[in-house]
FITORVO-779126 format. One record per atom (N, C-alpha, C, CB): residue in three letters; atom name; x, y, z. Coordinates in Angstrom, 3 decimals, padded with zeros to 6 digits. Each point is the difference from the previous one (the first is absolute). Glycine has a CB too. Example, Ala and Ser with C-alpha at 12.3 -4.5 7.8 and 13.67 -1.06 7.14 Angstrom:
BEGIN
> ALA  N  013.190  -005.690  007.800 $
> ALA  CA  -000.890  001.190  000.000 $
> ALA  C  000.900  001.200  000.000 $
> ALA  CB  -001.892  -001.173  001.246 $
> SER  N  001.542  002.223  -001.966 $
> SER  CA  000.820  001.190  000.060 $
> SER  C  -000.770  001.090  000.730 $
> SER  CB  001.184  -000.628  -002.145 $
# end
This chain:
BEGIN
> UNK  N  199.130  137.204  -021.823 $
> UNK  CA  -000.492  000.671  001.300 $
> UNK  C  -000.800  000.814  000.228 $
> UNK  CB  001.480  -000.332  000.307 $
> UNK  N  -001.571  001.406  -001.238 $
> UNK  CA  -000.905  000.973  000.854 $
> UNK  C  -001.323  -000.185  -001.067 $
> UNK  CB  002.038  002.059  001.281 $
> UNK  N  -002.604  -003.404  -002.239 $
> UNK  CA  -000.372  -000.238  -000.198 $
> UNK  C  -000.955  -001.274  001.086 $
> UNK  CB  001.558  001.482  -001.928 $
> UNK  N  -000.949  -001.825  002.308 $
> UNK  CA  -000.804  -000.536  000.341 $
> UNK  C  -000.373  000.014  001.148 $
> UNK  CB  000.479  -000.790  -001.452 $
> UNK  N  000.474  001.954  002.449 $
> UNK  CA  -000.729  000.624  001.496 $
> UNK  C  -001.828  000.902  -000.938 $
> UNK  CB  003.529  000.956  002.012 $
> UNK  N  -003.337  -000.771  -002.441 $
> UNK  CA  -001.139  000.178  -000.807 $
> UNK  C  -001.115  -000.594  -000.590 $
> UNK  CB  001.412  000.882  -000.058 $
> UNK  N  -001.083  -002.236  000.041 $
> UNK  CA  -001.079  -001.286  -000.304 $
> UNK  C  -000.279  -000.278  001.574 $
> UNK  CB  001.045  -001.341  -002.564 $
> UNK  N  -000.287  001.244  003.550 $
> UNK  CA  -000.670  -000.369  001.474 $
> UNK  C  -000.748  001.386  000.144 $
> UNK  CB  001.992  -001.758  001.318 $
> UNK  N  -001.917  002.558  -001.455 $
> UNK  CA  -000.895  000.906  000.697 $
> UNK  C  -001.138  000.062  -000.598 $
> UNK  CB  001.585  001.193  000.748 $
> UNK  N  -001.514  -001.918  -002.082 $
> UNK  CA  -001.679  000.697  -000.913 $
> UNK  C  000.082  -001.612  000.713 $
> UNK  CB  -000.512  002.225  -003.160 $
> UNK  N  000.583  -003.286  003.393 $
> UNK  CA  -000.642  -001.094  000.540 $
> UNK  C  -000.674  000.078  001.383 $
> UNK  CB  001.579  -001.046  -001.364 $
> UNK  N  -000.707  002.126  002.040 $
> UNK  CA  -000.097  000.049  001.700 $
> UNK  C  -001.369  000.238  -000.103 $
> UNK  CB  002.292  001.023  001.097 $
> UNK  N  -002.365  000.531  -001.937 $
> UNK  CA  -001.364  001.262  -000.213 $
> UNK  C  -001.155  -001.525  -000.625 $
> UNK  CB  001.654  003.418  -001.220 $
> UNK  N  -000.837  -003.442  000.109 $
> UNK  CA  -001.683  -001.436  -000.169 $
> UNK  C  -000.069  -000.801  000.591 $
> UNK  CB  -000.277  -000.168  -001.735 $
> UNK  N  000.635  -000.660  002.931 $
> UNK  CA  -000.517  -000.951  000.492 $
> UNK  C  -000.664  000.923  000.845 $
> UNK  CB  001.461  -002.027  -000.376 $
> UNK  N  -000.949  003.048  001.080 $
> UNK  CA  -000.787  001.006  001.316 $
> UNK  C  -001.333  000.412  -000.928 $
> UNK  CB  002.466  001.383  001.584 $
> UNK  N  -002.246  -001.020  -002.294 $
> UNK  CA  -002.205  -000.367  -001.069 $
> UNK  C  -000.917  -001.016  000.457 $
> UNK  CB  000.890  000.199  -002.423 $
> UNK  N  000.548  -000.762  001.748 $
> UNK  CA  -000.682  -001.952  -000.376 $
> UNK  C  -000.822  -000.109  001.760 $
> UNK  CB  002.906  -001.820  -002.032 $
> UNK  N  -001.993  002.670  002.852 $
> UNK  CA  -000.176  -000.711  001.361 $
> UNK  C  -001.970  000.685  000.634 $
> UNK  CB  003.740  000.037  000.683 $
> UNK  N  -003.069  001.150  -001.143 $
> UNK  CA  -001.671  000.740  000.488 $
> UNK  C  -000.768  -000.100  -000.558 $
> UNK  CB  000.447  001.335  000.707 $
> UNK  N  -000.005  -001.786  -001.727 $
> UNK  CA  -001.339  -000.551  -000.639 $
> UNK  C  -000.706  -001.235  -000.100 $
> UNK  CB  000.756  001.404  -000.946 $
> UNK  N  -000.322  -002.437  001.829 $
> UNK  CA  -000.067  -001.039  000.259 $
> UNK  C  -000.536  000.124  001.182 $
> UNK  CB  001.521  -000.747  -001.345 $
> UNK  N  -001.216  001.713  002.038 $
> UNK  CA  -000.621  000.224  001.861 $
> UNK  C  -001.200  000.804  -000.415 $
> UNK  CB  002.422  000.341  001.832 $
> UNK  N  -002.579  000.120  -002.385 $
> UNK  CA  -001.260  000.596  -000.894 $
> UNK  C  -000.265  001.615  000.521 $
> UNK  CB  -001.332  -002.670  -000.217 $
> UNK  N  002.544  003.083  000.378 $
> UNK  CA  000.017  001.680  -000.040 $
> UNK  C  -000.080  000.510  -001.698 $
> UNK  CB  001.784  000.150  002.510 $
> UNK  N  -002.834  -000.020  -002.505 $
> UNK  CA  -000.283  000.830  -001.320 $
> UNK  C  -000.686  001.099  000.473 $
> UNK  CB  -000.177  -001.827  -001.630 $
> UNK  N  -000.396  002.483  001.153 $
> UNK  CA  -000.830  000.951  000.010 $
> UNK  C  -001.692  -000.352  -000.166 $
> UNK  CB  002.225  001.172  -000.847 $
> UNK  N  -002.797  -001.317  001.702 $
> UNK  CA  -001.248  -000.256  000.072 $
> UNK  C  -000.124  -000.747  000.667 $
> UNK  CB  -000.450  000.526  -001.512 $
> UNK  N  001.447  -002.074  002.337 $
> UNK  CA  -000.336  -000.825  000.378 $
> UNK  C  -000.063  000.339  001.752 $
> UNK  CB  000.824  -001.321  -002.387 $
> UNK  N  -001.267  000.481  003.044 $
> UNK  CA  -000.146  000.121  001.097 $
> UNK  C  001.056  -001.345  000.416 $
> UNK  CB  -002.598  001.431  -000.058 $
> UNK  N  003.464  -001.048  000.866 $
> UNK  CA  000.703  -001.194  000.879 $
> UNK  C  -000.843  -000.344  001.665 $
> UNK  CB  002.681  000.966  -001.338 $
> UNK  N  -002.432  -001.997  001.996 $
> UNK  CA  -000.230  -000.038  001.543 $
> UNK  C  000.573  -001.428  000.095 $
> UNK  CB  -002.295  001.650  000.525 $
> UNK  N  003.141  -001.210  000.553 $
> UNK  CA  000.910  -001.504  000.564 $
> UNK  C  -000.682  000.061  001.216 $
> UNK  CB  002.653  -000.080  -000.988 $
> UNK  N  -002.801  -001.083  001.205 $
> UNK  CA  -001.289  -000.569  001.582 $
> UNK  C  001.430  -000.564  000.596 $
> UNK  CB  -003.257  -001.221  -000.918 $
> UNK  N  002.654  001.580  002.922 $
> UNK  CA  000.752  -000.422  000.553 $
> UNK  C  -000.461  -001.795  000.257 $
> UNK  CB  000.621  002.786  000.819 $
> UNK  N  -001.835  -003.554  -001.022 $
> UNK  CA  000.585  -000.681  -000.044 $
> UNK  C  -000.842  -000.639  -001.637 $
> UNK  CB  000.996  000.019  003.049 $
> UNK  N  -000.724  -001.829  -003.271 $
> UNK  CA  -000.429  -000.652  -001.230 $
> UNK  C  -001.463  -000.440  000.335 $
> UNK  CB  002.452  -000.824  -000.770 $
> UNK  N  -002.632  001.346  -000.381 $
> UNK  CA  -001.425  -001.133  -000.373 $
> UNK  C  -000.664  -000.889  -000.973 $
> UNK  CB  -000.234  001.390  000.987 $
> UNK  N  000.228  -002.315  -000.691 $
> UNK  CA  000.103  -001.276  -000.775 $
> UNK  C  -001.522  -000.422  -000.516 $
> UNK  CB  002.210  -000.793  001.513 $
> UNK  N  -003.420  001.183  -000.821 $
> UNK  CA  -001.321  000.383  000.021 $
> UNK  C  -000.195  001.090  -001.359 $
> UNK  CB  -000.134  -000.414  002.902 $
> UNK  N  -000.166  000.101  -004.064 $
> UNK  CA  -000.469  001.371  -001.110 $
> UNK  C  -000.647  000.727  000.445 $
> UNK  CB  -000.095  -000.883  -001.635 $
> UNK  N  -001.052  000.537  002.705 $
> UNK  CA  -001.487  000.607  000.272 $
> UNK  C  000.821  001.034  001.128 $
> UNK  CB  -002.344  -002.357  -000.398 $
> UNK  N  002.933  002.062  001.736 $
> UNK  CA  001.041  000.334  000.680 $
> UNK  C  000.786  000.927  -000.596 $
> UNK  CB  -000.137  -001.912  000.896 $
> UNK  N  000.933  002.051  -001.999 $
> UNK  CA  000.744  000.468  -000.285 $
> UNK  C  -000.603  001.642  -000.818 $
> UNK  CB  001.303  -002.718  000.221 $
> UNK  N  -002.753  002.263  -001.312 $
> UNK  CA  -000.243  001.013  -000.066 $
> UNK  C  -000.999  000.627  000.910 $
> UNK  CB  000.839  -000.558  -001.940 $
> UNK  N  -001.168  000.202  002.775 $
> UNK  CA  -000.600  000.687  001.053 $
> UNK  C  001.099  001.372  000.643 $
> UNK  CB  -001.450  -002.624  000.528 $
> UNK  N  002.561  002.140  -000.392 $
> UNK  CA  001.400  000.564  001.231 $
> UNK  C  000.186  000.899  -001.333 $
> UNK  CB  001.592  -002.286  002.079 $
> UNK  N  -002.032  002.408  -003.256 $
> UNK  CA  000.312  000.788  -001.317 $
> UNK  C  -000.761  000.922  000.289 $
> UNK  CB  000.510  -001.504  -001.710 $
> UNK  N  -001.693  001.653  001.464 $
> UNK  CA  -001.390  000.837  000.272 $
> UNK  C  000.294  000.564  001.697 $
> UNK  CB  -001.982  -001.815  -001.861 $
> UNK  N  001.774  001.030  002.784 $
> UNK  CA  000.260  000.958  001.429 $
> UNK  C  001.693  001.399  000.025 $
> UNK  CB  -001.308  -003.018  001.506 $
> UNK  N  002.142  002.506  -002.495 $
> UNK  CA  001.471  000.664  -000.067 $
> UNK  C  -000.948  001.299  -000.860 $
> UNK  CB  002.579  -002.398  -000.193 $
> UNK  N  -002.594  002.269  -001.010 $
> UNK  CA  -000.364  001.072  -000.695 $
> UNK  C  -001.574  000.924  000.549 $
> UNK  CB  001.502  -001.569  -002.029 $
> UNK  N  -002.567  000.528  002.611 $
> UNK  CA  -000.678  000.807  000.311 $
> UNK  C  000.699  000.877  001.383 $
> UNK  CB  -001.953  -001.564  -001.279 $
> UNK  N  002.900  000.840  001.683 $
> UNK  CA  000.648  001.411  001.853 $
> UNK  C  000.545  000.858  -001.093 $
> UNK  CB  001.354  -001.522  002.860 $
> UNK  N  -000.978  001.320  -003.926 $
> UNK  CA  000.708  001.286  -000.523 $
> UNK  C  -000.949  001.106  -000.645 $
> UNK  CB  002.011  -001.528  -000.470 $
> UNK  N  -002.714  001.131  000.180 $
> UNK  CA  -002.093  000.941  -000.014 $
> UNK  C  -000.001  000.025  -001.251 $
> UNK  CB  -000.501  002.023  001.949 $
> UNK  N  000.656  -003.419  -002.767 $
> UNK  CA  -000.733  -000.581  -001.386 $
> UNK  C  -000.911  -000.608  000.498 $
> UNK  CB  001.647  -000.341  -001.506 $
> UNK  N  -002.066  000.185  -000.295 $
> UNK  CA  -001.434  -000.644  000.108 $
> UNK  C  000.330  -000.900  -000.797 $
> UNK  CB  -001.678  001.665  000.413 $
> UNK  N  001.365  -002.950  000.057 $
> UNK  CA  000.733  -001.457  -001.064 $
> UNK  C  -001.423  -000.463  000.406 $
> UNK  CB  003.242  -000.822  000.175 $
> UNK  N  -003.252  000.067  -001.624 $
> UNK  CA  -001.309  -001.256  000.073 $
> UNK  C  001.126  -000.961  -000.810 $
> UNK  CB  -003.112  001.336  -000.267 $
> UNK  N  002.674  -002.604  000.720 $
> UNK  CA  000.656  -001.536  -000.588 $
> UNK  C  -000.285  -000.420  -000.894 $
> UNK  CB  000.155  -000.664  001.460 $
> UNK  N  -000.095  000.844  -002.689 $
> UNK  CA  -001.087  -000.109  -001.267 $
> UNK  C  000.468  -001.525  -000.177 $
> UNK  CB  -000.224  002.744  -001.443 $
> UNK  N  000.929  -003.719  001.828 $
> UNK  CA  000.628  -001.342  000.185 $
> UNK  C  001.096  -000.657  -001.349 $
> UNK  CB  -002.458  -000.364  001.567 $
> UNK  N  002.828  -000.093  -001.091 $
> UNK  CA  000.685  -000.729  -001.354 $
> UNK  C  001.740  000.807  000.285 $
> UNK  CB  -002.808  -000.170  -002.268 $
> UNK  N  003.212  000.583  003.755 $
> UNK  CA  001.204  000.793  000.060 $
> UNK  C  -000.537  001.381  -000.878 $
> UNK  CB  001.964  -002.275  000.170 $
> UNK  N  -002.813  002.806  -000.055 $
> UNK  CA  -000.612  001.006  -000.404 $
> UNK  C  -000.386  001.357  000.973 $
> UNK  CB  -000.643  -001.957  -001.471 $
> UNK  N  001.062  002.762  001.449 $
> UNK  CA  -000.858  000.961  000.755 $
> UNK  C  -000.535  001.419  -000.276 $
> UNK  CB  001.115  -001.266  001.264 $
> UNK  N  -001.817  002.143  -001.070 $
> UNK  CA  -000.432  000.663  -000.010 $
> UNK  C  000.689  001.395  000.507 $
> UNK  CB  -001.511  -001.896  -000.170 $
> UNK  N  002.432  002.938  000.631 $
> UNK  CA  000.268  000.501  001.105 $
> UNK  C  000.263  001.701  -000.818 $
> UNK  CB  001.081  -002.633  001.698 $
> UNK  N  -002.073  002.985  -000.679 $
> UNK  CA  -000.814  002.217  -000.776 $
> UNK  C  -000.152  -000.126  -001.383 $
> UNK  CB  001.615  002.041  001.436 $
> UNK  N  -002.252  -003.145  -001.970 $
> UNK  CA  000.049  000.177  -001.084 $
> UNK  C  000.181  -001.073  -001.410 $
> UNK  CB  000.573  001.827  001.607 $
> UNK  N  000.692  -001.806  -000.972 $
> UNK  CA  001.041  -000.798  -001.036 $
> UNK  C  000.009  -001.227  000.548 $
> UNK  CB  001.572  001.776  -000.693 $
> UNK  N  -000.989  -002.679  -000.746 $
> UNK  CA  -000.175  -001.322  000.104 $
> UNK  C  001.758  -000.187  000.120 $
> UNK  CB  -002.728  -000.583  -001.500 $
> UNK  N  002.997  -000.348  002.871 $
> UNK  CA  001.099  -000.463  -000.482 $
> UNK  C  000.382  -001.916  000.487 $
> UNK  CB  000.705  003.107  000.101 $
> UNK  N  000.583  -003.217  -000.639 $
> UNK  CA  -000.466  -001.945  -000.275 $
> UNK  C  000.944  -000.156  001.458 $
> UNK  CB  -000.040  -001.109  -003.515 $
> UNK  N  -000.003  000.086  004.302 $
> UNK  CA  001.177  -000.096  000.731 $
> UNK  C  000.578  -000.991  -000.553 $
> UNK  CB  -000.675  000.847  001.914 $
> UNK  N  001.749  -000.666  -000.953 $
> UNK  CA  001.535  -000.318  -000.749 $
> UNK  C  000.281  -000.620  001.147 $
> UNK  CB  000.922  001.923  -001.690 $
> UNK  N  -000.111  -003.352  002.548 $
> UNK  CA  000.945  -000.077  001.072 $
> UNK  C  000.737  -000.786  -000.408 $
> UNK  CB  -001.106  000.482  001.637 $
> UNK  N  002.444  -000.031  -001.051 $
> UNK  CA  001.085  -000.323  000.140 $
> UNK  C  000.343  -000.351  000.938 $
> UNK  CB  000.235  000.922  -001.207 $
> UNK  N  001.045  -002.037  001.284 $
> UNK  CA  000.902  -000.020  001.437 $
> UNK  C  000.913  000.193  -000.304 $
> UNK  CB  -000.737  -001.233  001.174 $
> UNK  N  001.324  002.082  -000.470 $
> UNK  CA  001.420  000.542  000.229 $
> UNK  C  000.729  -000.639  000.965 $
> UNK  CB  -000.707  001.992  -000.598 $
> UNK  N  002.002  -002.271  000.925 $
> UNK  CA  001.109  -000.564  000.693 $
> UNK  C  000.590  001.777  000.711 $
> UNK  CB  000.672  -002.837  -002.044 $
> UNK  N  -001.138  003.296  002.878 $
> UNK  CA  000.760  001.297  001.230 $
> UNK  C  000.899  -000.514  000.660 $
> UNK  CB  -001.821  001.178  000.589 $
> UNK  N  002.678  -001.155  -000.882 $
> UNK  CA  001.084  -001.013  001.378 $
> UNK  C  000.413  -000.884  000.655 $
> UNK  CB  -000.344  000.868  000.088 $
> UNK  N  -000.886  -002.152  -001.255 $
> UNK  CA  000.190  -001.209  000.372 $
> UNK  C  -001.712  -000.651  000.667 $
> UNK  CB  003.074  000.762  000.463 $
> UNK  N  -003.507  000.878  -000.362 $
> UNK  CA  -001.801  -000.045  000.407 $
> UNK  C  -000.547  -000.186  -001.375 $
> UNK  CB  -000.260  001.834  002.168 $
> UNK  N  -000.884  -002.550  -002.401 $
> UNK  CA  -000.485  000.016  -000.850 $
> UNK  C  -000.681  001.662  -000.140 $
> UNK  CB  -000.047  -002.848  000.197 $
> UNK  N  -000.457  003.467  -000.732 $
> UNK  CA  -001.391  001.200  000.390 $
> UNK  C  -000.860  -000.425  -001.356 $
> UNK  CB  001.385  002.629  001.365 $
> UNK  N  -003.037  -002.374  -001.100 $
> UNK  CA  -000.766  -000.181  -000.563 $
> UNK  C  -000.291  001.367  -001.592 $
> UNK  CB  -000.603  -001.596  002.773 $
> UNK  N  000.721  001.781  -003.388 $
> UNK  CA  000.010  001.380  -000.445 $
> UNK  C  -001.604  000.417  -000.538 $
> UNK  CB  002.802  -000.279  -000.717 $
> UNK  N  -003.481  000.866  000.635 $
> UNK  CA  -001.099  000.059  -001.078 $
> UNK  C  -000.063  001.321  -000.075 $
> UNK  CB  -001.355  -001.993  000.346 $
> UNK  N  001.737  001.531  -001.826 $
> UNK  CA  -000.615  001.277  -001.509 $
> UNK  C  -001.397  -000.105  -000.503 $
> UNK  CB  002.270  -000.160  -001.160 $
> UNK  N  -002.618  001.468  001.259 $
> UNK  CA  -001.381  000.161  -000.639 $
> UNK  C  000.778  001.316  -001.096 $
> UNK  CB  -002.369  -000.764  002.457 $
> UNK  N  001.996  -000.179  -004.206 $
> UNK  CA  000.291  000.407  -000.587 $
> UNK  C  -001.270  000.338  -001.011 $
> UNK  CB  002.246  -000.896  000.865 $
> UNK  N  -001.987  002.275  -000.944 $
> UNK  CA  -001.024  000.819  -000.839 $
> UNK  C  -000.810  -000.401  -001.315 $
> UNK  CB  001.491  001.471  000.922 $
> UNK  N  -002.178  -002.285  -001.085 $
> UNK  CA  -000.312  -000.046  -001.614 $
> UNK  C  -000.461  001.181  -000.908 $
> UNK  CB  -000.602  -002.114  000.710 $
> UNK  N  001.124  002.196  -001.770 $
> UNK  CA  -000.373  000.884  -000.882 $
> UNK  C  -001.201  -000.437  -001.004 $
> UNK  CB  002.380  000.777  000.332 $
# end
């Protein structure tokens, strides 16, 4: 009985860490949620650049989903997440090592 409870707790903690990794919550990553959806890649990249520049960052798009932000290289990862039944376009800029 006690073993089962401990197993459920460990499974829950593992699921929480997996979910956070999947959503891009990692040190060094930049996550952005937009109010509107972007289907055109050029408009999407422009919206990302404008958002980051409004936060005071230096941004350059290098092509192929790669950005240079404040001298560091990032890779664009797009996720579509259902939040309360409404799809949300989540932008994750993963730092490249």
